C-alpha positions as a Python dict, from the first residue, in 0.01 Angstrom:
ca = {
    (1, 'X'): (0, 0, 0),
    (2, 'X'): (281, 237, 81),
    (3, 'X'): (446, 177, -259),
    (4, 'X'): (118, 241, -443),
    (5, 'X'): (62, 562, -248),
    (6, 'X'): (409, 684, -340),
    (7, 'X'): (349, 614, -711),
    (8, 'X'): (24, 811, -706),
    (9, 'X'): (172, 1104, -513),
    (10, 'X'): (331, 1292, -810),
    (11, 'X'): (5, 1301, -1009),
    (12, 'X'): (-183, 1418, -704),
    (13, 'X'): (68, 1697, -653),
    (14, 'X'): (43, 1803, -1021),
    (15, 'X'): (-336, 1807, -1011),
    (16, 'X'): (-339, 2022, -701),
    (17, 'X'): (-82, 2254, -859),
    (18, 'X'): (-288, 2328, -1171),
    (19, 'X'): (-349, 2700, -1218),
    (20, 'X'): (-715, 2800, -1230),
    (21, 'X'): (-825, 2926, -1574),
    (22, 'X'): (-880, 3278, -1442),
    (23, 'X'): (-519, 3292, -1321),
    (24, 'X'): (-354, 3159, -1641),
    (25, 'X'): (-138, 3419, -1822),
    (26, 'X'): (-316, 3597, -2106),
    (27, 'X'): (-180, 3634, -2459),
    (28, 'X'): (46, 3939, -2506),
    (29, 'X'): (-160, 4255, -2549),
    (30, 'X'): (15, 4343, -2874),
    (31, 'X'): (-122, 4033, -3052),
    (32, 'X'): (-472, 4174, -3024),
    (33, 'X'): (-345, 4518, -3127),
    (34, 'X'): (-180, 4370, -3437),
    (35, 'X'): (-503, 4192, -3531),
    (36, 'X'): (-698, 4518, -3495),
    (37, 'X'): (-450, 4690, -3727),
    (38, 'X'): (-506, 4421, -3988),
    (39, 'X'): (-882, 4456, -3957),
    (40, 'X'): (-859, 4833, -4009),
    (41, 'X'): (-635, 4780, -4311),
    (42, 'X'): (-872, 4524, -4462),
    (43, 'X'): (-1183, 4724, -4384),
    (44, 'X'): (-1077, 5081, -4460),
    (45, 'X'): (-758, 5060, -4669),
    (46, 'X'): (-405, 5181, -4605),
    (47, 'X'): (-512, 5543, -4543),
    (48, 'X'): (-675, 5426, -4220),
    (49, 'X'): (-332, 5350, -4071),
    (50, 'X'): (-55, 5589, -3976),
    (51, 'X'): (297, 5531, -4105),
    (52, 'X'): (418, 5370, -3785),
    (53, 'X'): (116, 5136, -3786),
    (54, 'X'): (189, 5016, -4140),
    (55, 'X'): (546, 4963, -4029),
    (56, 'X'): (423, 4765, -3729),
    (57, 'X'): (244, 4520, -3956),
    (58, 'X'): (554, 4478, -4169),
    (59, 'X'): (793, 4432, -3877),
    (60, 'X'): (549, 4197, -3705),
    (61, 'X'): (601, 3947, -3987),
    (62, 'X'): (975, 3930, -3921),
    (63, 'X'): (944, 3964, -3542),
    (64, 'X'): (622, 3777, -3457),
    (65, 'X'): (698, 3733, -3084),
    (66, 'X'): (782, 4096, -3015),
    (67, 'X'): (583, 4411, -2953),
    (68, 'X'): (712, 4614, -3248),
    (69, 'X'): (516, 4935, -3190),
    (70, 'X'): (800, 5104, -2993),
    (71, 'X'): (1049, 4986, -3256),
    (72, 'X'): (837, 5123, -3542),
    (73, 'X'): (812, 5465, -3376),
    (74, 'X'): (1184, 5466, -3299),
    (75, 'X'): (1275, 5385, -3661),
    (76, 'X'): (1052, 5660, -3801),
    (77, 'X'): (1195, 5910, -3554),
    (78, 'X'): (1545, 5822, -3675),
    (79, 'X'): (1484, 5787, -4051),
    (80, 'X'): (1203, 6049, -4076),
    (81, 'X'): (1012, 5879, -4362),
    (82, 'X'): (913, 5527, -4463),
    (83, 'X'): (1088, 5568, -4799),
    (84, 'X'): (1414, 5673, -4635),
    (85, 'X'): (1385, 5370, -4405),
    (86, 'X'): (1334, 5111, -4680),
    (87, 'X'): (1621, 5266, -4878),
    (88, 'X'): (1868, 5278, -4588),
    (89, 'X'): (2188, 5074, -4600),
    (90, 'X'): (2205, 4732, -4438),
    (91, 'X'): (2476, 4861, -4204),
    (92, 'X'): (2263, 5148, -4080),
    (93, 'X'): (1960, 4924, -4032),
    (94, 'X'): (2169, 4680, -3826),
    (95, 'X'): (2291, 4967, -3611),
    (96, 'X'): (1925, 5053, -3554),
    (97, 'X'): (1884, 4710, -3393),
    (98, 'X'): (1712, 4518, -3674),
    (99, 'X'): (1767, 4151, -3748),
    (100, 'X'): (1859, 4021, -4094),
    (101, 'X'): (1501, 3901, -4136),
    (102, 'X'): (1356, 4245, -4066),
    (103, 'X'): (1618, 4414, -4285),
    (104, 'X'): (1541, 4181, -4575),
    (105, 'X'): (1169, 4251, -4542),
    (106, 'X'): (1219, 4630, -4543),
    (107, 'X'): (1455, 4625, -4842),
    (108, 'X'): (1217, 4399, -5033),
    (109, 'X'): (930, 4639, -4961),
    (110, 'X'): (1137, 4926, -5102),
    (111, 'X'): (1229, 4728, -5414),
    (112, 'X'): (865, 4634, -5475),
    (113, 'X'): (750, 4996, -5443),
    (114, 'X'): (1020, 5120, -5683),
    (115, 'X'): (943, 4853, -5943),
    (116, 'X'): (573, 4928, -5916),
    (117, 'X'): (647, 5297, -5981),
    (118, 'X'): (865, 5204, -6279),
    (119, 'X'): (577, 4998, -6414),
    (120, 'X'): (370, 5318, -6423),
    (121, 'X'): (602, 5473, -6682),
    (122, 'X'): (715, 5178, -6894),
    (123, 'X'): (572, 5161, -7247),
    (124, 'X'): (391, 5492, -7208),
    (125, 'X'): (448, 5815, -7405),
    (126, 'X'): (703, 6036, -7233),
    (127, 'X'): (506, 6360, -7245),
    (128, 'X'): (186, 6210, -7105),
    (129, 'X'): (361, 6058, -6805),
    (130, 'X'): (642, 6307, -6748),
    (131, 'X'): (559, 6377, -6382),
    (132, 'X'): (551, 6003, -6313),
    (133, 'X'): (897, 5973, -6468),
    (134, 'X'): (1025, 6255, -6247),
    (135, 'X'): (863, 6090, -5944),
    (136, 'X'): (1023, 5758, -6032),
    (137, 'X'): (1367, 5920, -6068),
    (138, 'X'): (1324, 6087, -5732),
    (139, 'X'): (1223, 5760, -5567),
    (140, 'X'): (1519, 5580, -5719),
    (141, 'X'): (1788, 5834, -5633),
    (142, 'X'): (1686, 6076, -5359),
    (143, 'X'): (1831, 5866, -5076),
    (144, 'X'): (2147, 5747, -5249),
    (145, 'X'): (2457, 5846, -5052),
    (146, 'X'): (2682, 5844, -5360),
    (147, 'X'): (2636, 5988, -5706),
    (148, 'X'): (2468, 5760, -5957),
    (149, 'X'): (2420, 5826, -6327),
    (150, 'X'): (2116, 5665, -6491),
    (151, 'X'): (1981, 5668, -6843),
    (152, 'X'): (1622, 5638, -6955),
    (153, 'X'): (1614, 5503, -7312),
    (154, 'X'): (1312, 5592, -7527),
    (155, 'X'): (1193, 5450, -7856),
    (156, 'X'): (1094, 5658, -8163),
    (157, 'X'): (746, 5707, -8015),
    (158, 'X'): (902, 5847, -7697),
    (159, 'X'): (795, 5548, -7488),
    (160, 'X'): (1030, 5429, -7217),
    (161, 'X'): (1226, 5125, -7336),
    (162, 'X'): (1477, 5072, -7062),
    (163, 'X'): (1611, 5224, -6742),
    (164, 'X'): (1975, 5156, -6665),
    (165, 'X'): (2242, 5259, -6418),
    (166, 'X'): (2542, 5358, -6630),
    (167, 'X'): (2788, 5465, -6361),
    (168, 'X'): (2825, 5484, -5985),
    (169, 'X'): (3063, 5737, -5840),
    (170, 'X'): (3168, 5906, -5519),
    (171, 'X'): (2982, 6146, -5293),
    (172, 'X'): (3026, 6432, -5543),
    (173, 'X'): (3145, 6288, -5874),
    (174, 'X'): (3045, 6026, -6130),
    (175, 'X'): (3257, 5957, -6439),
    (176, 'X'): (3044, 5967, -6755),
    (177, 'X'): (3163, 5868, -7103),
    (178, 'X'): (2953, 5996, -7398),
    (179, 'X'): (3083, 5720, -7629),
    (180, 'X'): (2946, 5449, -7396),
    (181, 'X'): (2609, 5624, -7383),
    (182, 'X'): (2585, 5638, -7761),
    (183, 'X'): (2689, 5274, -7794),
    (184, 'X'): (2428, 5158, -7545),
    (185, 'X'): (2154, 5365, -7712),
    (186, 'X'): (2235, 5202, -8047),
    (187, 'X'): (2232, 4855, -7892),
    (188, 'X'): (1881, 4916, -7756),
    (189, 'X'): (1753, 5086, -8070),
    (190, 'X'): (1670, 5401, -7873),
    (191, 'X'): (1566, 5719, -8050),
    (192, 'X'): (1599, 5944, -7747),
    (193, 'X'): (1738, 5946, -7395),
    (194, 'X'): (1685, 6122, -7063),
    (195, 'X'): (1991, 6174, -6844),
    (196, 'X'): (1942, 6140, -6470),
    (197, 'X'): (2180, 6172, -6179),
    (198, 'X'): (2165, 6266, -5812),
    (199, 'X'): (2339, 6513, -5584),
    (200, 'X'): (2384, 6347, -5242),
    (201, 'X'): (2434, 6694, -5092),
    (202, 'X'): (2060, 6743, -5143),
    (203, 'X'): (2090, 7053, -5367),
    (204, 'X'): (1988, 6967, -5728),
    (205, 'X'): (2132, 7286, -5877),
    (206, 'X'): (2339, 7193, -6187),
    (207, 'X'): (2711, 7242, -6144),
    (208, 'X'): (2943, 7373, -6417),
    (209, 'X'): (3069, 7017, -6464),
    (210, 'X'): (2710, 6892, -6505),
    (211, 'X'): (2642, 7151, -6774),
    (212, 'X'): (2962, 7079, -6967),
    (213, 'X'): (2910, 6703, -6946),
    (214, 'X'): (2557, 6738, -7082),
    (215, 'X'): (2683, 6943, -7377),
    (216, 'X'): (2932, 6667, -7464),
    (217, 'X'): (2661, 6400, -7455),
    (218, 'X'): (2427, 6607, -7673),
    (219, 'X'): (2708, 6662, -7924),
    (220, 'X'): (2789, 6289, -7932),
    (221, 'X'): (2424, 6192, -7988),
    (222, 'X'): (2343, 6449, -8256),
    (223, 'X'): (2524, 6284, -8557),
    (224, 'X'): (2328, 5960, -8509),
    (225, 'X'): (1993, 6137, -8458),
    (226, 'X'): (1945, 6048, -8090),
    (227, 'X'): (1765, 6322, -7899),
    (228, 'X'): (1853, 6416, -7542),
    (229, 'X'): (1514, 6516, -7403),
    (230, 'X'): (1631, 6630, -7062),
    (231, 'X'): (1883, 6598, -6784),
    (232, 'X'): (1718, 6556, -6444),
    (233, 'X'): (1916, 6613, -6126),
    (234, 'X'): (1768, 6465, -5810),
    (235, 'X'): (1821, 6620, -5468),
    (236, 'X'): (1649, 6555, -5138),
    (237, 'X'): (1286, 6650, -5177),
    (238, 'X'): (1328, 6828, -5512),
    (239, 'X'): (1460, 6792, -5866),
    (240, 'X'): (1606, 7017, -6134),
    (241, 'X'): (1538, 6989, -6508),
    (242, 'X'): (1788, 7120, -6761),
    (243, 'X'): (1507, 7180, -7012),
    (244, 'X'): (1300, 7377, -6762),
    (245, 'X'): (1608, 7580, -6667),
    (246, 'X'): (1681, 7661, -7032),
    (247, 'X'): (2008, 7465, -7026),
    (248, 'X'): (1903, 7219, -7296),
}
């Protein structure tokens, strides 16, 4: 009898130690908050959520067991805008305390948004979608920390054929070679081009070097009947157009 009593003792202890349902720990409060955010998004669209709330939903996918609301607010306070955040360098995002999973998700979101914007201008007449082209250039280059020179190649109907990074440079200089531009335009069968580059300083005002370089490219394109429609310089929050400034 004593042996049997000893064998039954552990189960009796466990049963008596069970926590009443009312005293069991509840699910983390932020799980319900995250669900409510999704319901608002589904029911009322993205305008129903603030920037940090949209960011919460994104970060929650990479960090499902963490309350990401404080993190979302902290990131927006540091990077100022969602677009600056999803275009930040991996190094800077790691310094902000993000895991590789969260970094990958943010960078993918930025790439998707940029490609979607590019889709709005591909195969469409240049003049009818000019502002969208300027917006796309600004999205692509405004947060670059080094100069980048891009070319938009257009067909004979002035529809966008191809968008290509030709050169990457330093913080204030990008080497550009007119012969390479002409060669690439011929390879693609382009009838016109738009030159685009950024000023990491934030000021899109054309420099003397920008003006002289543009003249060389125009001169190289003229003998083969390739038109240079414009040269767009992207700064932070604004752009400059050579054509609008009377420089082209």
